[in-house]
C-alpha positions in Angstrom: 127.5 25.9 -9.8 129.3 27.3 -6.8 127.6 29.3 -4.2 129.2 32.3 -2.5 129.4 32.5 1.3 126.7 35.1 1.5 124.4 33.0 -0.7 125.0 30.0 1.6 124.2 32.2 4.6 120.9 33.2 3.0 120.0 29.6 2.1 120.8 28.5 5.7 118.3 31.0 6.9 115.7 29.8 4.5 116.4 26.1 5.4 116.1 26.7 9.1 112.3 26.0 9.2 112.5 23.0 6.8 112.0 19.4 7.9 114.1 16.6 6.5 112.4 15.2 3.3 114.7 12.1 3.1 116.3 9.9 5.8 119.3 7.7 5.0 119.9 5.0 7.6 120.9 1.3 7.7 120.6 0.5 4.0 122.8 3.4 3.0 122.6 5.5 -0.1 120.8 3.2 -2.5 119.8 4.0 -6.0 116.1 4.5 -4.9 117.3 7.0 -2.2 119.3 8.9 -4.8 116.2 9.1 -7.0 114.1 10.4 -4.1 116.7 13.1 -3.4 116.7 14.0 -7.1 112.9 14.3 -7.1 113.0 16.4 -3.9 115.7 18.7 -5.4 113.7 19.2 -8.5 110.5 20.0 -6.6 112.0 22.1 -3.8 115.5 23.1 -4.8 116.5 23.5 -1.1 116.1 20.3 1.1 117.2 18.8 4.3 118.3 15.2 4.6 118.6 13.2 7.8 121.8 11.1 7.9 121.6 8.3 10.6 125.1 6.9 10.9 128.5 7.5 12.3 130.5 10.7 11.3 132.7 9.1 8.7 129.8 7.4 6.9 127.8 10.7 7.0 130.8 12.5 5.4 130.9 9.9 2.7 127.2 10.1 2.0 127.3 14.0 1.8 130.2 13.8 -0.8 128.3 11.1 -2.7 125.0 13.1 -2.8 126.9 16.3 -3.8 128.5 14.4 -6.7 125.6 12.1 -7.9 122.9 14.8 -7.6 125.0 17.7 -8.8 123.9 19.5 -5.7 125.6 22.1 -3.5 126.1 21.4 0.2 124.7 24.4 2.2 125.3 23.2 5.7 125.6 20.1 8.0 124.7 20.1 11.6 125.0 16.8 13.4 122.9 14.3 11.5 121.2 16.8 9.2 122.6 18.1 5.9 121.1 20.8 3.7 121.5 20.7 -0.1 120.6 23.1 -2.9 120.3 22.7 -6.6 118.8 25.3 -8.8 115.9 24.3 -11.0 116.4 26.2 -14.3 112.7 25.8 -15.3 111.0 26.9 -12.1 113.2 28.6 -9.6 111.6 28.6 -6.1 114.5 29.6 -3.8 115.9 33.2 -3.9 119.7 33.2 -3.9 120.2 36.8 -5.1 122.6 38.9 -3.2 120.4 41.9 -2.6 
């Protein structure tokens, strides 16, 4: 699934008020953290993740989350990244273009 620019813009607006549901720090992107991200994406579809590390490590984590969780990167600002993954059973986030 690939989001269009206008859809990402709409998702950024919806994510603005969200608080990070997962924090990745010293121990890195472990299997248990990936499972927690999976659960959060299934429950909320649109989530924020706090990435506590240097810039290169954060980029690596973002790429890994995108690949492992089959999620779409919506935005990164500093140490916070927003991800979206549509839940086919119970869609909660509106991504329509109207």
